[in-house]
C-alpha positions in Angstrom: 0.6 -26.1 -5.7 2.5 -23.3 -6.4 1.2 -19.8 -7.3 2.1 -15.9 -7.4 0.9 -12.4 -7.4 2.7 -9.7 -9.1 1.6 -6.1 -8.4 3.0 -3.5 -10.3 2.2 -0.1 -9.0 3.1 3.5 -9.9 6.3 3.6 -7.7 6.9 -0.2 -6.9 6.6 -3.7 -8.0 5.9 -6.6 -5.7 5.7 -10.4 -6.0 4.7 -13.0 -3.5 5.1 -16.8 -4.3 3.2 -19.2 -2.5 3.9 -23.0 -2.5 1.8 -25.3 -0.4 0.1 -22.3 1.4 3.4 -21.0 2.6 5.2 -17.7 1.3 8.1 -19.0 -0.4 9.4 -15.6 -1.7 8.6 -12.1 -1.6 10.3 -9.1 -3.4 9.7 -5.2 -3.2 11.6 -3.2 -6.3 11.4 0.2 -7.3 9.5 0.5 -10.7 11.4 1.5 -13.8 9.9 3.5 -16.7 8.8 0.2 -18.4 6.0 -1.8 -16.7 7.1 -4.9 -18.5 10.7 -4.4 -17.4 9.5 -3.9 -13.8 7.5 -6.8 -13.8 10.4 -9.0 -15.3 12.8 -7.6 -12.8 10.9 -8.1 -9.6 9.9 -11.5 -10.8 13.1 -12.5 -11.6 14.6 -11.7 -8.3 11.6 -13.6 -6.6 12.1 -16.9 -8.5 15.7 -16.6 -7.4 14.9 -16.3 -4.0 12.6 -19.4 -4.3 15.3 -21.1 -5.9 12.9 -22.1 -9.1 12.2 -20.9 -12.6 9.2 -19.2 -13.7 7.9 -22.4 -15.3 7.7 -24.0 -12.0 4.9 -21.5 -11.1 1.5 -23.2 -11.8 -0.6 -19.9 -12.2 0.1 -16.2 -11.9 -2.2 -13.4 -11.3 -1.2 -9.6 -12.1 -2.5 -6.5 -10.5 -1.6 -2.7 -10.4 -1.5 0.0 -12.4 0.7 -1.9 -14.9 -1.1 -5.3 -14.6 -2.1 -5.1 -18.5 1.7 -5.3 -19.3 2.8 -8.1 -17.2 3.6 -10.5 -20.0 3.7 -13.7 -18.0 0.5 -13.4 -16.1 -2.2 -15.7 -16.6 -4.8 -13.6 -15.8 -5.3 -10.0 -14.1 -7.6 -8.9 -11.3 -8.2 -5.3 -9.9 -6.2 -3.7 -6.9 -9.5 -3.5 -5.1 -10.1 -7.0 -5.0 -6.6 -8.1 -4.4 -6.0 -5.6 -1.6 -9.5 -7.1 -0.1 -8.6 -10.5 -0.4 -4.7 -10.0 0.8 -6.3 -8.9 4.1 -9.4 -11.2 4.4 -7.3 -14.2 3.6 -5.1 -13.4 6.8 -7.6 -11.2 8.8 -11.2 -12.6 8.4 -12.8 -10.0 11.0 -11.4 -7.2 8.8 -14.4 -4.8 7.3 -12.2 -1.8 6.2 -9.1 -2.0 4.3 -7.1 1.6 4.0 -4.3 1.5 1.8 -2.1 4.3 0.7 0.6 3.6 -2.0 2.8 5.8 -3.8 0.3 7.6 -6.2 -3.1 6.7 -4.8 -5.2 5.8 -1.8 -8.2 3.4 -1.6 -10.7 2.5 1.0 -12.6 -1.0 0.8 -15.4 -2.3 2.9 -15.3 -6.0 3.2 -18.2 -8.2 3.8 -18.1 -11.3 6.2 -17.6 -13.7 3.5 -14.8 -11.5 2.1 -16.8 -9.8 -0.7 -16.5 -6.3 -1.6 -19.3 -4.1 -0.3 -18.0 -0.6 -1.2 -14.9 1.1 -2.2 -13.3 4.6 -2.8 -10.0 5.9 -4.1 -8.2 9.0 -4.7 -5.7 8.8 -7.6 -6.3 12.4 -8.8 -4.4 14.2 -6.4 -0.8 13.2 -4.6 -1.8 15.1 -1.3 -3.4 11.8 0.1 -0.6 9.4 -0.9 3.0 8.3 -0.4 4.2 11.0 -3.0 3.0 13.7 -0.7 5.6 12.4 1.8 8.3 12.0 -0.8 8.1 15.4 -1.9 8.2 16.6 1.7 11.2 14.4 2.8 13.0 15.7 -0.2 12.3 19.6 0.9 13.4 18.6 4.3 16.5 16.8 3.1 15.6 13.6 4.6 15.5 10.0 3.8 11.7 9.1 3.6 12.1 6.2 6.5 12.9 8.9 8.9 9.6 10.1 8.9 8.3 7.7 11.2 11.3 8.2 13.9 11.0 12.3 13.9 7.3 11.9 14.4 8.0 10.5 17.8 10.2 13.5 18.6 7.7 16.1 18.0 6.6 18.3 20.8 4.6 21.3 19.0 1.8 21.0 17.1 2.1 22.4 13.6 -1.2 22.5 11.3 -0.2 22.2 7.5 -3.2 23.8 5.8 -2.5 23.3 1.8 -3.8 20.5 0.4 -1.9 20.9 -3.2 1.5 19.1 -2.7 3.2 22.3 -4.6 1.8 24.6 -1.8 2.3 22.5 0.9 6.0 22.1 0.0 6.2 25.9 0.1 4.7 25.8 3.4 7.2 23.5 4.8 9.9 25.8 3.7 8.4 28.6 5.3 8.0 26.8 8.6 11.6 25.8 8.2 12.7 29.4 7.6 10.6 30.4 10.7 12.7 27.9 12.9 10.3 25.4 13.4 11.6 21.9 14.6 12.0 19.2 12.0 10.0 16.6 14.1 7.2 19.1 14.7 7.0 19.7 10.9 6.9 16.1 10.2 4.3 15.3 12.5 2.2 17.8 11.1 2.7 16.7 7.7 1.9 13.1 8.7 -1.4 14.3 10.6 -2.3 16.1 7.4 -2.0 13.1 5.2 -4.1 11.2 7.7 -6.7 13.5 7.8 -7.2 13.5 4.1 -7.3 9.7 4.0 -9.8 9.5 6.8 -12.0 12.0 5.3 -12.1 9.8 2.0 -12.7 6.5 4.4 -15.5 8.4 6.0 -17.4 9.1 2.7 -18.0 5.2 2.5 -18.3 4.7 6.4 -15.5 3.3 8.3 -16.6 -0.2 10.1 -14.1 -2.0 12.5 -11.6 -3.8 12.3 -9.6 -1.7 10.4 -6.5 -2.7 8.5 -4.1 -0.3 7.2 -2.0 -1.5 4.2 0.5 -0.1 1.3 4.2 1.3 1.6 2.9 4.4 3.8 1.5 1.9 6.5 5.3 1.5 7.2 5.3 4.9 8.4 3.9 4.5 12.5 3.6 8.3 12.5 1.0 8.4 10.0 -0.6 5.1 11.6 -1.1 6.8 14.9 -2.4 10.2 13.3 -5.0 8.0 11.2 -6.0 6.0 14.3 -6.6 9.4 16.1 -8.5 10.9 12.9 -10.8 8.0 12.8 -11.4 7.3 16.2 -10.8 3.4 15.7 -7.5 1.6 16.3 -5.8 -0.1 13.2 -5.2 -4.1 13.4 -1.8 -4.7 12.1 -1.4 -6.5 8.8 0.6 -9.6 9.7 2.9 -9.4 6.7 4.9 -6.5 5.0 2.1 -4.0 4.5 3.6 -3.1 1.1 3.1 -6.4 -0.4 -1.0 -6.9 0.5 -2.1 -6.4 -3.1 0.7 -8.9 -4.4 -0.2 -11.3 -1.6 -4.1 -11.2 -2.5 -3.3 -11.9 -6.2 -1.4 -14.8 -5.3 -4.7 -16.0 -2.9 -6.8 -15.4 -6.1 -4.4 -17.4 -8.1 -4.6 -20.3 -5.7 -8.5 -20.1 -5.7 -8.6 -20.1 -9.5 -6.2 -23.0 -9.7 -8.3 -25.1 -7.1 -11.6 -24.2 -8.8 -10.0 -25.3 -12.3 -8.9 -28.6 -10.7 -12.2 -29.4 -9.3 -13.8 -28.7 -12.9 
């Protein structure tokens, strides 16, 4: 059986294709203005990578902000469910998932059967999301992927006090003008983000094992700061953490197809 999950988020679109329980293709693309076009583009690259056509996929589950606009999806699932299944299917000991994406942050508590026990998310303010780091990287005139490297070079602990992205950006400019070192500023930014998300997680309780997913999970500086803030180690996600939602959608597609064949 060949299935796929398509996750069209606010900033990126992701597709995972699974064939006979093995990942056959996985693609991440920056979104364009149209969710439909984002979905079509990322799926086109995925089927090309797998050397197949769209009609060769038996079942597709869509998820993400743009899930209702994925024309080729057989049905859609919530991001919460997809992220939970994307983690639990690979890490059955996981009990808390912390996902930080481009425009939101989610925390999901999972039961021992993979069920969702509780969840909370923030999509109202960019201060606890990947967009926060993108804005700050622009202010520092650095590529976003340098945030991890510079975090490791920090020597002075700086406190970023402003919660609002606009005011935090002004605070960063002030620190630059004061002659503060870039690694120290970046470490302060990563720590500020981690503290905001850990506060969100504490609102529903944090139970180990804790898994960190989403595009921001690629930033090792945020991961280290998050571990310090929650006081627990983070279990590494075995795949690219940015595709956990798409992978979970593919897992749910496989489950749906399996049940349908039994019926």
